[in-house]
C-alpha positions in Angstrom: -0.3 0.0 0.0 0.8 3.5 -0.2 -0.2 6.2 1.8 -1.2 10.1 0.8 -3.3 13.0 2.1 -5.8 15.3 0.6 -4.6 18.5 -0.3 -6.5 20.2 2.2 -5.2 17.9 4.9 -1.7 19.4 4.3 -3.1 22.8 4.1 -0.6 24.1 1.4 -1.5 25.6 -2.1 0.0 24.3 -5.5 2.9 23.8 -6.3 4.8 23.8 -2.6 2.3 21.4 -1.4 4.4 18.4 -3.1 7.3 19.2 -1.4 5.9 19.7 1.8 4.1 16.3 1.5 7.6 14.7 1.0 9.1 16.3 4.1 6.2 14.7 6.0 6.6 11.4 4.5 3.7 10.9 2.1 4.1 8.9 -1.0 1.0 10.9 -2.9 -1.3 14.3 -2.7 -4.6 14.2 -3.7 -5.6 17.6 -5.3 -8.7 19.4 -4.5 -11.0 20.7 -7.5 -13.5 22.8 -5.7 -14.5 24.7 -8.6 -15.1 23.6 -12.2 -13.6 26.9 -13.2 -10.3 26.1 -11.8 -9.5 23.3 -14.5 -10.3 25.9 -17.2 -7.6 28.1 -18.9 -6.7 30.8 -16.7 -7.7 28.6 -13.3 -5.2 26.9 -11.2 -5.7 23.5 -12.6 -6.2 25.0 -16.5 -4.4 23.2 -19.2 -1.5 25.8 -19.1 -0.5 25.0 -15.6 -0.7 21.2 -15.8 2.9 20.5 -17.0 4.5 22.4 -14.3 2.0 20.9 -11.5 3.2 17.4 -12.6 6.9 18.6 -12.9 6.6 19.9 -9.2 5.3 16.5 -8.0 8.1 14.4 -9.8 10.8 17.0 -8.2 9.4 16.2 -4.8 9.5 12.6 -5.7 5.5 12.6 -4.8 2.7 10.9 -6.8 -0.7 12.5 -7.7 -3.0 9.4 -7.3 -6.1 11.3 -7.5 -8.0 14.5 -7.9 -11.2 15.1 -5.7 -14.1 17.1 -7.7 -15.5 18.4 -4.4 -18.2 20.6 -6.2 -20.1 17.7 -7.6 -21.7 17.2 -4.0 -24.0 20.1 -5.3 -25.6 17.7 -8.0 -24.5 15.7 -11.0 -24.8 12.4 -12.6 -27.7 10.9 -10.6 -29.6 14.1 -10.5 -33.2 13.9 -11.5 -32.7 17.2 -13.5 -31.6 16.4 -17.0 -29.4 19.6 -17.6 -27.5 18.8 -13.9 -27.0 15.3 -15.3 -25.3 16.9 -18.4 -23.4 19.4 -16.7 -21.9 16.4 -14.4 -20.9 14.6 -17.6 -19.3 17.4 -18.9 -17.3 18.0 -15.8 -16.1 14.6 -15.3 -14.8 14.6 -19.2 -13.3 17.7 -18.1 -11.8 16.1 -14.9 -10.8 12.7 -16.9 -8.7 15.2 -19.2 -7.4 16.6 -16.0 -6.4 13.5 -14.4 -4.8 12.4 -17.7 -2.7 15.5 -18.3 -1.4 15.3 -14.3 -0.6 11.5 -14.4 -3.7 10.9 -12.0 -5.3 7.7 -12.2 -8.2 8.1 -10.4 -11.3 11.2 -10.0 -13.1 10.9 -7.0 -16.8 11.8 -7.8 -18.8 12.5 -4.5 -22.6 12.0 -3.9 -23.1 13.8 -0.8 -25.6 16.8 0.1 -27.8 17.6 -2.6 -26.0 15.0 -4.9 -27.1 12.2 -2.3 -28.0 9.0 -4.3 -31.7 8.6 -2.2 -33.7 6.0 -4.0 -33.5 3.3 -6.9 -34.4 6.0 -9.5 -31.3 7.8 -8.5 -29.1 4.7 -8.9 -30.7 4.0 -12.5 -29.6 7.6 -13.5 -26.2 7.0 -12.0 -25.7 3.9 -13.9 -26.9 5.1 -17.3 -24.4 8.2 -16.8 -21.6 6.3 -15.9 -22.2 3.7 -18.7 -21.9 6.6 -21.2 -18.7 7.8 -19.4 -16.9 4.4 -19.0 -15.4 4.3 -22.6 -13.9 7.6 -22.1 -12.4 6.8 -18.9 -11.0 3.7 -20.1 -9.2 5.4 -23.3 -7.6 7.8 -21.0 -6.7 5.1 -18.2 -8.5 7.3 -15.6 -10.9 5.2 -13.1 -13.9 7.1 -12.0 -14.2 6.5 -8.1 -17.6 7.3 -6.7 -17.9 8.2 -2.8 -21.6 8.0 -1.5 -23.9 7.0 1.1 -25.1 3.8 -0.4 -24.3 0.4 1.6 -21.6 -1.9 0.3 -24.1 -4.8 -0.9 -26.1 -2.1 -3.3 -22.9 -0.5 -4.4 -21.6 -3.8 -5.4 -24.7 -4.5 -7.3 -24.7 -1.0 -9.0 -20.8 -1.3 -9.8 -21.9 -4.8 -11.4 -24.4 -3.4 -13.5 -22.2 -0.5 -14.8 -19.5 -3.2 -16.0 -16.5 -1.4 -16.4 -13.2 -1.9 -14.6 -12.9 1.9 -14.8 -15.4 2.5 -12.5 -14.6 1.8 -9.1 -15.8 2.8 -5.1 -13.7 5.3 -3.5 -14.3 3.8 0.0 -14.1 5.8 3.5 -13.5 4.0 6.5 -15.0 7.3 8.7 -18.2 8.2 6.6 -18.8 4.3 6.8 -18.9 4.3 10.6 -21.1 7.6 10.3 -23.6 5.9 8.1 -24.0 3.0 10.9 -22.4 0.4 8.3 -20.0 -2.3 9.6 -16.6 -1.4 7.8 -15.4 -5.0 7.7 -18.6 -6.3 6.5 -18.4 -3.4 3.7 -14.8 -4.3 2.6 -15.8 -8.1 2.3 -19.1 -7.0 0.3 -16.9 -4.6 -2.2 -13.9 -6.5 -2.2 -11.8 -5.8 -5.6 -14.4 -2.9 -6.3 -12.4 -0.9 -4.1 -10.5 1.8 -6.1 -9.2 3.9 -3.7 -9.5 4.5 0.3 -10.0 7.8 2.4 -8.9 7.3 6.2 -10.4 9.2 8.7 -11.5 9.0 12.3 -15.2 8.8 13.7 -16.4 9.1 17.3 -19.8 8.5 18.2 -20.2 9.3 21.5 -23.4 9.3 22.9 -25.1 10.5 19.6 -27.7 7.6 18.1 -26.3 5.3 15.7 -26.0 6.5 12.2 -28.5 5.4 9.3 -28.2 6.0 5.6 -31.0 8.2 5.6 -29.7 9.8 9.3 -25.9 9.8 9.0 -24.1 11.0 12.2 -21.5 12.7 10.4 -21.0 15.1 13.2 -18.7 12.6 14.6 -16.2 12.5 11.8 -12.7 14.0 12.6 -14.3 14.6 16.1 -10.9 12.8 17.5 -7.6 12.7 16.4 -6.9 9.8 14.1 -6.2 6.6 16.0 -8.2 8.0 19.1 -12.0 7.3 17.8 -13.9 4.2 16.9 -12.6 3.5 13.6 -10.9 -0.1 14.1 -7.8 0.9 11.7 -5.8 -2.3 12.5 -8.8 -4.6 11.4 -9.6 -2.3 8.5 -5.7 -2.3 7.0 -5.9 -6.2 7.6 -9.3 -6.5 5.9 -8.1 -4.5 3.0 -5.2 -6.6 2.7 -7.2 -9.8 2.9 -9.7 -9.0 -0.2 -6.1 -8.0 -2.2 -6.0 -4.2 -1.7 -2.5 -2.7 -2.7 -3.9 0.9 -3.9 -3.3 4.2 -2.0 -5.2 5.1 1.6 -5.3 8.9 1.5 -5.9 10.8 4.7 -8.8 13.3 5.2 -7.9 13.5 8.7 -8.5 16.7 10.7 -6.5 19.4 12.1 -5.8 19.4 15.9 -3.6 22.5 16.3 -0.9 22.6 13.5 -2.3 21.1 10.3 1.1 19.5 9.0 1.8 18.2 12.7 -1.7 16.5 12.6 -1.2 15.0 9.1 2.3 13.8 10.2 0.9 12.2 13.4 -1.7 10.6 11.3 0.4 9.1 8.8 2.9 8.0 11.5 -0.1 5.9 13.2 -1.0 4.5 10.1 2.4 3.4 9.1 2.9 1.8 12.3 -0.9 0.0 12.5 0.2 -1.2 8.6 3.5 -2.6 9.8 2.2 -4.4 12.7 -0.4 -6.1 10.3 2.4 -7.2 7.6 
């Protein structure tokens, strides 16, 4: 496995984030893409800047394993509105080109907030959109990794219907627990459909157990990584058991200094992984 962090976890802009990530000991950085305009000409991720971004990462000996299209949580591929679905597909086409130019193999496609997949009709719309995009993703060798609130069994069925190795799951160990799911069962259900993994902490406290319709996301990163309810060692073992050997990307919280928090989380992740080796 390799260990990375979201750009926002390291709290450093482009292009200096790569040198800082290297100093902290990370193998890679998942870039934040918060506004569609950022990938347009003139934007920080615009075509004219991508060669320099990729070069900065290479000079730091740090990879760009993925790009997170955060803005798609406002609606996209599964939306009942045809115009919003069309916008989502065009955004992902731009994201595929962005990832290809940066050498990033995965594009994170989120479904939270207004974009939450709420029912079977939304699942059907998502499957149709992903099937249309899959050939383009395959041509570019960029995997679209969906992150959402569906349980493992329904996700596995959805991905089976899409039927492309370039559409995968972006699984999050903290989100899973905030939704009331068993993380070890989720890993078994998803198996090799897991394309990327987010690592974050979760602490339930006295709150009711979360559900798909009423998640307890207030417990996410409520404590430093390793000090909450996520069974990190068991999760790492389960991932290895199903053959996962890709990136684990920190999406942890800031407790005091952001870089010190990121380093502490990375150190713990390394320690737990070595113990399971």
